[in-house]
N, C-alpha and C positions, 0 to 999 in steps of 0.2 A: 503494500499499500505506500502510494506516494504522498497523499494528502489525507487530511481528516476534513470530512465534510459533514456539516450540520445544517440541513435545510439548504438555503442558497449560499450559505457562508462555507468557504473552503481555506485551509491554511496548510502549507507544506510541512510535513512531518519534521523537516531539519530545523525549520523555524520554531516549532513547538519544543524541541530539545534544547535549543538556545535560551528561549525564554525559561523552560523549566530550570535549566541550569543556573540561571541568575536567581530564581526564586529560592531553590535549594541552598545555594550560597548565602543568600540574605538570612535564610532562616537558622542556617548553622552558625553564622557569625553573630546573630543576635543572642542564640542560646549560649554560645561561649562567653559572650560579653557579660550575661547574667551572672556568671561566676566570678567576674572581676575583668574590668576593661570597658573600652568604649564601643558603643554600638556601631558597627561598621556599614549600616544600611546605605546611607548617602554615598559613602566612599565607594562601595561595591558598584552602586548605579554609574557613579562617574567613571570607574574603571572600565564598566561595560561598554560605555558610549566611547571611551578613548580607544579600547580595542577594535570597536566598529570602525572608527575614524582611521586608525592606522591600517586596518584590513582594505578599506576602501581606497585610500590614497595609494597605497602599495599596488593594488590592483590597477589603477589608473596609470601609474608610471610604468608598470610593465607593459601594459597595452597601450602606450601613449599614442602610437600611430593612428589609432581608432578613435581617440578622444581629441586631438589636438585641433581638429576643424570644427569641433562643436563643444564649447565650454559648458553649455548647459547639461549635456550628457554625463558630464562628470559627477554631477550631484544628482543624477536620476537614478535612484537606488533599486528601481524596479527591475533593472536587468540582472540583479543578484550578483554584480561583479565585486567579490571580496577574495582576499588571500588569507587563509587562516593563520598561518605562522607568524607573520608580521604583526597581526592583531594579538596574538597570545604573547609575543615577546613585549609588545608596548604595555599590555596589561600587567605582566609580572614586574616589568621596570617601574610602572607606576605605583604598584603595591609596595615595592621596596622602598621608594621614595616616601611615601605615606607612613610606613612603619618606622622609617629612621626619624622623620620630623615629629611623629606623634607616638611615643612609646605605648601608650595605653590601647592604642589600636593593633599593636603587633599580633598578639595570640588570636583575637577574634577575627582580624582581617585575613591572617594566614590560613586559618581553619576554613573560612569562607571560600577564599580564592581556590585552595587546593581541593576542596570538595566539589566546587563549580566545575572547575577544569577537567577533574578526573570523571565526573559524571558526564559532562558533555563529550569528551573524547571517548569514553567506552561506549555510550549509546549512539554517537555518530559513527563509530567504526562498525558497530554491530548493524546499523541501518544500511550501511554502505555494502557490507558484505551480503546482507539479505538481498538488497536490490541487484546486486551483480550476479546473484545465483538464479535470477529469474531469466526466463526465455522468451523469445517472440512467440506471441499468442498464435494458436492455431485456429484462426477464425477466417470467414469469408466476408468480403466487401463487395462493392460494386464500383465499376470505373465510370467515367463520362458516357460511355455508350450504353450503360444500363447492364453491362455483362458482369457475371460473377466472377470475381477473382480471388485466388488463395493469398493471403498475407505472406505465407511462407515462400511463395514464388520470388519474392524480392530478396530473399536470403541468399547469401553467397559473396557478398561484398559489403563494405561499410554502409550502414543504412540509418537515415534520420527520419523519424516519423513525427510529423507536426498534427496535434488534434486542434481543430480550430472551428470557427463559425463566424459568418459575415455579420452577424449583430455584436460581436465581442470586439470592443474598441483596441485592446491591447494585441489581439490577434491581427487586426487590420494594420496597425502601427508596425508590427514586426515583420509583415508579409514580404516588402521590399528587400529587407535584410536576408530573408531566407532565399527569395528569388536571385539576389545577387550571389550568394553562396552557392546555389545551384548551377549557376553559370560558371563559377570559378573553380568549382571542385567537380569536374566530370567523373572522377573516381568514385565519387559518393553518390548513392540512390537517396533522393529526397521523396518522401511521401506526404502528400497534404490530405489528410483524412477529415473530410468535413462531417460534423457532428449534427445529424437529424435535421437537415435542411434539403430541400428539393434540388435537384439538378439544374433545373431552369434558373432558380433564383441564385445559385452559385456561378453558373456560366455568365449570367447578367453581370453580376458583381465583378468577376474577373475581367470582362470585356470592358466595363466602365472604367475600371481602374488601371487598365493596360497592364495587366499581370500576365506573364507568359510561364506558367507551371506545367512542368512535364507530367507528373503523376497526381491527378486529383482523384481521389477515391471518396466513397460516400459511405457512412456508417449510419444507417437510418435510425437505429435502435440505441445507439451509444455503447455498444458491446465491447468496442476496443478499450474505451475509457474504463469500463468496469473491469476488464481483463487486467489492466495494468495498475488499477488502484487509484485513479485519478479522474474525478469527474469535473475538475475546474478546467477552465480555458484561459489561455493556451497552455498546453502541455506538450513538451517536445522530448522525444525518446531517442537514444543513440545506441545502436546496436552493432557488435562486431560481426564479421562475416559468418561466425558460427551460430548466429541468433542469439547471442548473450548480450543482456543489457549492460551498458559500461557507463552510462551517465543518463540523468534525467533533468529536466527544468520546468519548474512551474512559473508561469507568468511570462512577461514580455522579454525577449531576446535582442540585445544589442549586437552590433558587429563584434564588439570586443568579447562579450560573454559567450557568443556563439563560437567564435574562434577558439576560446578556451576549452569549451566542451568538445570540439572536435579535433582537439590536439592529438588524442590516441590514434586518430586515423592517419596522422602524418607518417608514422612509421610502419604502416601495413604494406604488405605487398600483394594483398588480395584486392582484386579489382572488381568493379560492378559486374553482376552476373548477367549472362546473356538472357534475354527475355524468354520466359516460357510461353506456353500456349494461353494461359489465363491472366498474363501480366501484360502491361502496356507500359513499356519503360521509355 
């Protein structure tokens, strides 16, 4: 499962783990402070923000070529562009400074920071291992001609699957990014799986927007989203040639976050598969 969905509200599981780590760290720090020391609640929240800032800034610097032309994108956090290790290092350094300047904080703050980091690290690793053990769902979809196609027919090379809909604003915003990636990476198969819309409405939308997408498929009942555990849009899935999931992204992609997600494909020697009978590549 990639998301937790309650009614129309959906949140990525990795975001839930991050928030849970902050809450747990705050509770542990408060508990330790009751035995003697200063309550680290406000400091932990400040360190949390410091870590996020460092993670974002480091991501922007690493992928500067994608951000240099548009400064607004640097502060648009919707693309999920963060680097974990710089954020963790900044958080630990900040905690050391606080502990040095305020001795009463040392024990409660240390307990909170260590607990939060260990919890987040272990649960994130477990989630990553679980996701990477999932395979390409064995389901059928329909192509633009109304023909039934097997999703497995597209297996055999790097594969990117985007779940989208025309009524979804972030889906519409990221579509030119994915179209450009499709053009720049002919070694990767891109599938644009529309969720529960008519072929005519999708065709009209693509024509009016001037979008040229190679593989538009239709999932009338949303079975693919159910199979991968994400009912939120947009959701983008990245599969290796053997059909194993290696990455996923909930929400809008930027050029930088898409480039990062596709980095595992850079070293692959397996190319896009030859189209089978039921596929339209």
